[in-house]
C-alpha positions as CSV (number, residue, x, y, z in Angstrom):
1,M,-45.8,-4.4,55.4
2,E,-49.4,-5.4,55.4
3,R,-51.0,-5.7,52.0
4,R,-54.5,-4.2,51.7
5,N,-56.8,-5.5,49.0
6,T,-58.1,-2.2,47.8
7,F,-59.1,-0.8,44.4
8,G,-58.8,2.9,44.7
9,K,-59.5,5.7,42.3
10,E,-55.9,5.9,41.1
11,E,-56.0,2.3,40.0
12,H,-59.0,2.9,37.7
13,L,-58.2,3.3,34.1
14,C,-59.9,6.3,32.7
15,G,-59.5,8.9,30.0
16,K,-60.6,8.6,26.4
17,T,-57.2,8.7,24.8
18,T,-55.7,6.2,27.2
19,V,-58.6,3.7,26.7
20,D,-58.6,4.2,22.9
21,E,-54.8,3.5,22.8
22,L,-55.3,0.4,24.9
23,Y,-57.9,-1.0,22.6
24,K,-55.9,0.0,19.5
25,V,-52.5,-1.4,20.3
26,G,-53.0,-3.7,23.3
27,E,-52.7,-7.4,23.3
28,S,-56.0,-9.3,23.8
29,F,-57.3,-12.8,24.6
30,F,-60.6,-14.4,25.4
31,L,-61.2,-16.4,28.6
32,Y,-64.9,-17.1,29.1
33,P,-66.6,-15.0,30.3
34,F,-64.0,-12.2,29.8
35,R,-62.4,-10.5,26.8
36,V,-59.2,-9.1,28.2
37,V,-57.1,-6.4,26.6
38,Y,-53.8,-5.4,28.2
39,Q,-50.8,-3.2,27.4
40,K,-47.5,-2.6,29.2
41,V,-46.7,1.1,29.3
42,G,-43.9,3.1,30.9
43,Q,-43.6,4.0,34.5
44,E,-46.6,5.6,36.2
45,P,-47.4,6.1,39.9
46,V,-49.6,3.0,40.0
47,P,-48.3,-0.4,38.8
48,V,-51.6,-1.6,37.3
49,Q,-54.6,0.4,36.1
50,C,-57.8,-1.5,35.3
51,L,-61.1,-0.9,33.5
52,V,-64.2,-3.2,33.8
53,N,-67.2,-3.0,31.6
54,A,-70.4,-4.9,30.9
55,P,-72.2,-4.4,27.5
56,K,-75.5,-2.6,27.3
57,R,-76.3,-4.7,24.2
58,K,-76.4,-7.9,26.2
59,F,-77.7,-6.6,29.5
60,K,-80.4,-4.1,29.1
61,H,-81.0,-3.4,32.8
62,A,-78.5,-1.2,34.5
63,V,-78.9,-3.3,37.7
64,D,-77.5,-6.3,35.8
65,R,-74.6,-4.4,34.4
66,N,-73.7,-2.9,37.8
67,R,-73.8,-6.4,39.4
68,L,-71.4,-7.8,36.8
69,K,-69.0,-4.9,37.2
70,R,-69.2,-5.3,40.9
71,L,-68.4,-9.0,40.6
72,M,-65.4,-8.3,38.3
73,R,-64.0,-5.5,40.5
74,E,-64.3,-7.7,43.6
75,A,-62.5,-10.6,41.9
76,Y,-59.8,-8.3,40.6
77,R,-59.4,-6.5,43.9
78,K,-58.8,-9.8,45.8
79,N,-56.3,-11.2,43.3
80,K,-54.4,-8.3,41.7
81,H,-51.4,-8.6,44.0
82,K,-49.9,-11.3,41.7
83,L,-49.7,-8.8,38.8
84,S,-49.0,-5.6,40.7
85,D,-46.0,-7.3,42.5
86,K,-44.6,-8.3,39.1
87,M,-45.1,-4.8,37.6
88,E,-43.5,-3.1,40.7
89,S,-40.4,-5.3,40.3
90,E,-40.1,-4.3,36.7
91,N,-40.8,-0.6,37.4
92,A,-43.5,-0.6,34.7
93,T,-47.3,-0.1,34.5
94,M,-49.9,-2.4,33.0
95,H,-53.2,-1.1,31.6
96,I,-55.9,-3.8,31.5
97,A,-59.6,-3.8,30.3
98,F,-61.9,-6.6,31.3
99,S,-65.0,-6.8,29.2
100,Y,-67.8,-9.2,30.2
101,A,-68.6,-11.3,27.1
102,S,-71.2,-13.8,28.3
103,D,-74.9,-13.6,27.9
104,K,-75.7,-14.7,31.4
105,I,-74.6,-13.6,34.9
106,E,-72.1,-16.2,36.3
107,S,-71.6,-16.9,40.0
108,Q,-69.0,-15.0,42.1
109,A,-66.9,-18.2,42.5
110,F,-66.8,-18.8,38.8
111,V,-65.9,-15.1,38.0
112,E,-63.2,-15.1,40.6
113,K,-61.7,-18.4,39.3
114,R,-61.6,-17.0,35.7
115,M,-60.2,-13.7,36.9
116,I,-57.3,-15.6,38.6
117,Q,-56.6,-17.5,35.4
118,A,-56.7,-14.3,33.3
119,L,-54.3,-12.5,35.7
120,S,-52.0,-15.5,35.6
121,K,-52.0,-15.4,31.8
122,I,-51.2,-11.7,31.8
123,V,-48.3,-12.3,34.3
124,K,-46.9,-15.1,32.0
125,S,-47.1,-12.9,28.9
126,A,-45.4,-10.1,30.9
127,D,-42.5,-12.5,31.6
128,G,-42.0,-13.0,27.9
129,N,-41.5,-10.2,25.4
130,G,-44.8,-8.6,26.2
131,K,-46.8,-10.7,23.7
132,G,-49.2,-13.4,24.7
133,E,-47.7,-16.5,23.0
134,E,-49.6,-19.2,24.9
135,Q,-53.2,-20.0,24.2
């Protein structure tokens, strides 16, 4: 079967209670320029649901925030298959939030490289007991 690199609406993490729970009980780590919060939850229709955000406090102009979110979504969309394959094999769902934590807009290549590293770290922690032991 051909794999399509899409990021459809069903893969977007939304809903106040779901997001609040993720930030409350999820595991987190920092990998410049991202702060990543993730939580393994029970079976849902989609293996991975993702949220991206850029802070208004650091980027006053909406055009800058939108560009950052677009960069993060693109990097995630192209590399999510590593994590989604893992979650499909476990019949589980992962909720993830990527928050941009830097003060400057990085290049697409750098953002994509760091997104790959972040997803790899999440996959490794999912292999363990659900906790992120490695730093």
